[in-house]
matplotlib code that plots the C-alpha trace (Angstrom):
import matplotlib.pyplot as plt

x = [93.9, 93.5, 96.5, 96.6, 99.7, 99.5, 102.5, 103.4, 102.4, 104.5, 104.7, 103.6, 102.9, 99.4, 98.6, 101.0, 100.4, 101.0, 100.1, 99.4, 99.3, 97.8, 98.8, 96.4, 97.2, 95.2, 92.3, 91.4, 91.8, 90.0, 86.8, 86.6, 85.5, 88.1, 88.0, 90.1, 89.2, 91.0, 91.2, 92.4, 93.7, 90.8, 88.2, 86.2, 86.7, 85.9, 85.2, 87.2, 86.7, 85.7, 86.4, 84.7, 86.3, 87.1, 88.2, 85.6, 83.5, 84.6, 83.1, 84.4, 83.3, 82.4, 85.5, 87.9, 85.9, 87.8, 91.1, 91.6, 91.6, 91.4, 92.7, 93.7, 96.0, 94.5, 97.6, 99.5, 96.8, 97.2, 94.8, 96.1, 94.9, 96.3, 95.9, 96.2, 95.8, 96.2, 94.8, 95.7, 92.3, 93.4, 95.9, 95.1, 96.1, 94.9, 93.7, 92.5, 89.7, 87.6, 84.0, 81.5, 78.9, 75.7, 77.2, 75.6, 76.5, 80.1, 80.0, 77.4, 79.1, 82.4, 81.0, 81.6, 84.0, 87.0, 90.3, 93.0, 95.9, 97.2, 94.2, 90.8, 91.7, 93.1, 96.6, 98.9, 97.8, 100.0, 100.3, 99.6, 100.5, 99.7, 101.5, 103.7]
y = [55.1, 58.1, 60.3, 63.6, 65.6, 69.0, 70.9, 73.7, 76.7, 79.8, 83.6, 85.2, 88.7, 89.8, 88.7, 85.8, 82.1, 79.0, 75.3, 73.4, 69.6, 66.9, 63.3, 60.9, 57.4, 54.8, 55.0, 53.9, 57.4, 57.0, 56.2, 59.5, 62.9, 65.4, 69.0, 72.0, 74.1, 77.0, 78.8, 82.4, 83.6, 84.3, 83.0, 79.8, 77.1, 78.1, 75.6, 76.4, 73.7, 70.1, 67.5, 64.3, 60.9, 60.9, 64.5, 65.4, 67.5, 70.4, 73.3, 76.4, 78.9, 82.3, 83.9, 81.8, 81.0, 81.9, 82.1, 78.6, 75.3, 71.9, 68.7, 65.2, 62.4, 59.1, 57.2, 59.4, 59.7, 63.4, 66.4, 69.8, 73.4, 75.8, 79.3, 82.3, 86.0, 85.6, 88.3, 89.2, 87.8, 84.3, 84.3, 81.2, 77.7, 75.3, 71.8, 69.0, 66.7, 63.8, 64.7, 62.1, 60.7, 62.7, 66.0, 68.5, 71.8, 71.8, 75.3, 74.3, 70.9, 72.5, 75.6, 75.4, 72.5, 73.1, 71.6, 70.1, 69.8, 66.3, 64.7, 63.4, 62.8, 66.3, 66.9, 69.7, 72.0, 74.3, 78.0, 80.4, 84.1, 86.7, 89.9, 92.6]
z = [-59.3, -61.5, -61.8, -63.7, -64.3, -65.8, -67.3, -69.6, -67.7, -67.3, -67.5, -70.8, -71.9, -72.9, -76.4, -76.2, -76.5, -74.3, -74.5, -71.4, -71.3, -69.0, -68.9, -67.4, -66.0, -64.1, -66.5, -70.0, -71.3, -74.5, -72.6, -70.8, -71.8, -70.6, -69.6, -68.3, -65.4, -63.8, -60.5, -60.1, -56.8, -54.4, -56.9, -57.4, -59.9, -63.5, -66.2, -69.4, -72.0, -72.6, -75.3, -76.3, -76.1, -79.8, -79.9, -82.5, -80.3, -78.1, -76.3, -74.5, -71.9, -73.3, -71.7, -73.8, -76.9, -80.1, -78.2, -76.7, -78.4, -76.6, -78.2, -77.2, -78.2, -77.0, -77.9, -75.4, -72.8, -73.1, -73.4, -74.4, -74.2, -76.7, -75.4, -77.8, -77.3, -73.6, -71.3, -67.7, -66.6, -67.9, -65.0, -63.0, -62.0, -64.7, -64.0, -66.2, -65.2, -66.3, -67.0, -65.8, -68.2, -68.3, -67.3, -69.8, -68.1, -67.1, -65.7, -63.2, -62.5, -61.5, -59.8, -56.1, -56.2, -54.0, -55.2, -53.0, -55.5, -55.6, -53.9, -54.8, -58.5, -59.0, -60.2, -59.0, -61.8, -63.8, -63.2, -66.1, -65.4, -68.0, -67.3, -68.9]

ax = plt.figure().add_subplot(projection="3d")
ax.plot(x, y, z, "-o")
ax.set_aspect("equal")
plt.show()
């Protein structure tokens, strides 16, 4: 059974930085492309970033490009999201996810998905709040 455990969220001032982590278990982690999504209060799920199985290829949504960096450590079954120059609009609950083979457009793939934290292969997420 896939289990995902996110951590590292918190309260940070605008312009600050934070790194969130996600540990996966129950899968052969190195075989899976991984991603981060987020959900702000009252809003739908938004894809943030994805990283290839080897970590050599990554992509980002336009809203975070140039500020966020995704990485992974396959030896630790962990994917990270380094977030710099945080803005109030980055406030959301952040979740990691496996990305199925063949998904080209992550934004479309995750659009409309409703998360039940802790169920259906979703972790509890980690809250990031950007506020002065």
